[in-house]
N, C-alpha and C positions, 0 to 999 in steps of 0.2 A: 556747395560745401566741398572742401578738399581735405582728404585724409592721406597721411603718409604713414606706412608701417615699415619700420627699419629693424632688421634682424641680422645677427651674425651666426645664428643657429639655423642650419638648413638640413639637418639630419631628420629623417622621418621619425616622428615620436610625438610626445605630448605637446611640446611647444609648437610644432608644425600644425597639428590638428586644431590647437587653440587659435592660432593665427588664421587658419583656413576658415574656422567657424565665424570669426569676426568679419572676414571678407565676404563670406556667404550672407551674413546679416546685412552688411552694407550694400551688397548687390541687390538684395530685395528692396532696399530703399532707393535704388537707382543712384547710388553714390560710388563713383570710381575711386579706387585705391591705388596710390603709387607705392610700389614695392621697392624698397631701398636697402642696399646691402653694404656692410662694412668693408667688403673686399669685392673686386670686380667679378670674380668667378663664383662667389658664394650666392646661392639662391636661385640659380638658373633652373634647376630641377623643380624647385618650388613654384617659380613663376610659370614654367611650362605646364605644370600640373593644374594650376589655377586657371590658366587660359584655356586649356583643354576642356575643363569643366564649366566653361562659359561664365566665369566670374569676371567682374568688371575690374581688371587690373591693368596697370601700365607701368613702364619704366621711365616714361617721360617726366622730367623734373620741372615743376612749376616754381615760380619765385615765392609763393606764399601758400601755406596750408593752415587750415583752422585747427587741426589736431595732428599731433605726431605721437605715434606709439613706438617705443623702443624696448627691445629685449636685452641688449647689452650696451656697453659704453663705447665700443669701437665705432659702431655706426652713428652714435650720437656725436662723437668727436668729428667724424668725417662730415656729417651734416652741417655742423657749425662752421667748420673750416670753409665749406663751400657756400656759406652765407645764405642757407635756405631759411627763410623766415617762417616760424611756426607760432600760431597763436597760443596753443596750450600743449605743454610737453607732459607725456606720461611715460613712466618706466614700469615694465612688468617685472615683478619679483617672483620668479618661479624657481626657487632654490638657488638664486644667485645673490651675491652681496652687492648693493649699490656702491659704485666706485666713487671715492671723493673727487676723482677727476671730472665727474659730471658737474661739479660746482666751480670749475676754473674758467669757464668760457663766457660768463656774463649772461648765460641762458640756463639757469639751473632747472633741473626737473621740478615741475610744479606739483605733480601728484604721482605717488607710487601706487601701483595696484598689486595686491597679493590676494591669493585665495586661502591663505593659511594664517591663523593666529600665531602659530609657531614662527613663521618667517617674519611676521610683523614684529614680534618681540625680539628676535635675534638680530635683525638687520635694518631696522629703522630707528630713527631718533624721535624723541617726544615732540619735537618741533616740525617733523615731517607731516605733510598732508598725505594720509594713507587711506586709500579706498579698499576696504576689505569686503570682498564678495566671493562666493563660490564660483568655481569654473562654470561657464555656460556651455550648454550642449545644443547642437542643431537637432531639434526633435523631428525634423523632416527626414533626416538621414538615419538617426538612431531611433528606430521605432520599436514598439513592443513586438516580440515574437515568442511563440510557444516554446516551452521546454518539456523534457520528459518528466514523468512523475517521480522517478528515481534518477539520481545523477548518473549519467553515462558518459558524457562528452565534456572533457576539461580542456580549456584553452588558456594558455599562459601568454601574457604580455610582459613578462619579466625582462628586465635589461641585464640579467645575470646569466651567463652561460652555465655557471656552476649550479644555480638554482634550477634552470631548465633541464639540465641533465638529471638532477635529483628527481624532478617531477616526472620526467619521462620514465625513469626506473620505477618510481612509486606507482604510476598508473599501470605499467605493465604488470607489476606484482599484485595489483588489486583490481584488475580487469576493467579499467577505465580507458576509453579512447582519449588520446592525447595529441594536441597540436600546439605549436607555439610560433610566435614571431618575435624576433629580437631586432631592435632598430639598427644594429650594426652588422648582424650576420645574415638575416633574411627579412629585411623590411618589406612592408606591404602597404599599398593604398586601399586594400580591401578589408580593413578591420571591421567595418560595420557588418558586412556579410558573414565574416567568420564568427563574430559574436552571436549573430542571429542563429546559427546552426549549432551553437554550444549550449550546454546546461549551466556550467560553472566557469567563471572567469577568475583567474588569479593575476593580480597586477597591483600597481601603485599609481596614485595620482590620477591623471586624466582618464586612463583606461578604466578605472573603477567607475567613474561617472558615466562614461559611454556605455558600459555594461549595465549599470543601473537603469539608464534611460531605455535600454532594450529589454528590460524586465527580467534580468538574469540574477541568479545568486552570484555573489561576489565575495571572494576572500582577498583582503588587501594586505599586501606584503611584498617584499623584494629583498635584494641584496645589492647595494650600490656602493661604489667606492667612497662617496662623500659621507656615508655613514661613519666610516672610520675617521674621516677628517673632523667630524663633529664629536668624536669621542663616544660614538654609539657602538652597538654590538658588532663585533667582527665576524658575524655569521648571518645567514638569512633570517629575517625577522618578519613577523606579521602581527596584525591586529585581530586576525580571524575573520569570521563571517560577518558581513555587514548586516546589521539587524536594526529594527526600529528603536530598540533600547540603547544602541550605542552610536548611531549615526552622527549625532551632534558632537560627541567627543571626537570621533574619527575625523570629522571635517576640520577641526582645529589643527590637525596634523596632516592635512591634505590626503587623508586615507592612504597613508604611506607605509604603515607598519610601525611607525615611530611613536604611536600613542601607547600601546600596551607592550610592544617589543617582545612578543613571545618568540622563542626560537622555533624555527620550522624544522620539525622532525617528523618521522613517519607517524608516530603516535599522536603528536599534536595536530597534524594535518588531518588524520582520520577523525579525530574528535571534532574538528570544525566541519568536516564534510557531513557528519551525522546531523548537523543542524540544517541541512538542505531541505527546502520546502518550496512549493509553488507560491505559497503566500509571501515568502521573502521576495520573490521576483516581482510580484504585484505591488508590494509596498515600495520597492526600489523604483519601479517605473513611475508610480504616482508621486513619490517624493521628488524625483528628478524633474518631472513635468512642472511641478509647483515651484521648485527652488533653484533648479539648475538649467536655466533657459538663456541661451546666448543673446536673444533679442533684448531681454530685460537687462543683461549686463551691459550691452552696447548703449542702451538708453541711459544707464547710469553714467557711463563714460562721457557721453556727449550732451546730455541734458540735465544731469544732476539728480 
């Protein structure tokens, strides 16, 4: 079996770790993945990282692939121009709009994958074949780790410099230890270890699921430019603490803050932190183990 993964997005972040988890799952099955990029220089960092971690990846192009997974349309167009034959085309919708250009080349995307009911409703058509599944997590990497009885260590994976500055000042004022990683300012490959030594994680999307798998309390929210593009709140928003009673609703919006859209203020954040408990972390871990498993997601991609 041959698999091609094509991406134009090579910045360390949710898309990166999602693709990495797919390659990890394929490597366990002894399936080599061809990494294919929309531009020649894009993705070398990603490829080198995968290779360093002994994942089965190559840049050698074969004439035929059973499956092709695409994150954006640039790499799809390049693939079709180069006449690479693919049995089944998938496009991942992870906060991007599928381009009508995908339908010009005689090989339209056959299946869209999204992890969010919100994205499905916004950006797909009734006639599209859409596979709606939660993000999968590699549970061999993101494993349960103990937390303090009371919240002491807060770790932010927000992509907003403005929000991280607010959180830094908030933590200083309320005697919490604070650390953050921003995918443009100080990206890291070491997210799993940083999550493990934290008590509470603040972030949106995939970072929420990775923290849940690690048995952590999680507040989902952020402040992203495309919130304004969608006509959403022009300030940092959150859904608040992930809890057993709200997780199903939050998943419909990719645990992004766009479900409840609460403004992040000092008072509102303190109110959410008061919900901190070790039981939340245990629930999150068990939920992630059951529903957020990358091997099950890859099974659905390849075997239905």
